[in-house]
C-alpha positions as CSV (number, residue, x, y, z in Angstrom):
1,X,0.0,0.0,0.0
2,X,1.3,3.5,-0.8
3,X,1.5,6.6,1.2
4,X,1.1,10.3,0.8
5,X,4.3,12.4,1.3
6,X,4.1,16.0,2.1
7,X,6.6,18.2,0.3
8,X,5.7,21.5,1.8
9,X,9.3,22.0,2.9
10,X,10.7,21.7,-0.6
11,X,8.0,24.2,-1.9
12,X,8.8,26.7,0.8
13,X,12.4,26.4,0.2
14,X,12.0,27.0,-3.6
15,X,9.9,30.2,-2.8
16,X,12.3,31.2,0.1
17,X,9.5,31.5,2.5
18,X,9.7,30.9,6.3
19,X,7.3,29.0,8.3
20,X,6.5,32.2,10.2
21,X,5.7,34.1,7.0
22,X,3.6,31.3,5.5
23,X,1.6,31.1,8.8
24,X,0.9,34.7,8.7
25,X,-0.2,34.8,5.1
26,X,-2.2,31.5,5.2
27,X,-3.9,32.2,8.5
28,X,-3.0,29.0,10.0
29,X,-1.1,28.5,13.3
30,X,2.6,28.0,13.2
31,X,2.3,24.7,15.1
32,X,-0.2,23.3,12.6
33,X,1.9,24.3,9.6
34,X,5.0,22.8,11.3
35,X,3.2,19.5,11.6
36,X,2.2,19.7,8.0
37,X,5.7,20.6,6.9
38,X,7.1,17.6,8.9
39,X,4.5,15.1,7.7
40,X,2.9,14.7,11.2
41,X,-0.7,15.1,10.0
42,X,-3.2,12.5,8.9
43,X,-5.6,14.9,7.3
44,X,-5.6,18.4,5.7
45,X,-8.7,20.7,5.2
46,X,-9.2,21.7,1.6
47,X,-9.4,25.4,2.8
48,X,-5.9,25.1,4.2
49,X,-4.6,23.4,1.1
50,X,-6.2,26.0,-1.1
51,X,-4.8,29.0,1.0
52,X,-1.3,27.4,1.0
53,X,-1.3,26.8,-2.7
54,X,-2.5,30.4,-3.3
55,X,0.1,31.8,-1.1
56,X,3.0,29.6,-2.5
57,X,1.7,30.0,-6.0
58,X,1.7,26.2,-6.5
59,X,-0.6,23.3,-7.3
60,X,-1.7,20.7,-4.6
61,X,0.5,18.2,-6.5
62,X,3.5,20.3,-5.7
63,X,2.8,19.8,-2.0
64,X,1.4,16.2,-2.0
65,X,3.0,13.2,-3.5
66,X,1.8,9.7,-3.7
67,X,4.5,6.9,-3.3
68,X,4.0,3.2,-3.8
């Protein structure tokens, strides 16, 4: 069975954006984004994903990766 890998750290590095800056722009707590960045979550709200993608100017597939 495969798994979903979060690549938020890679996208943030490409955009040269800190976790604090992303947290402020997205409107999600630093702690929740930190968990997302480190892959310590089991679910994500579409509204959070949409805001994150809008802020980072990326697609959901840039953040989420399915690995077999």
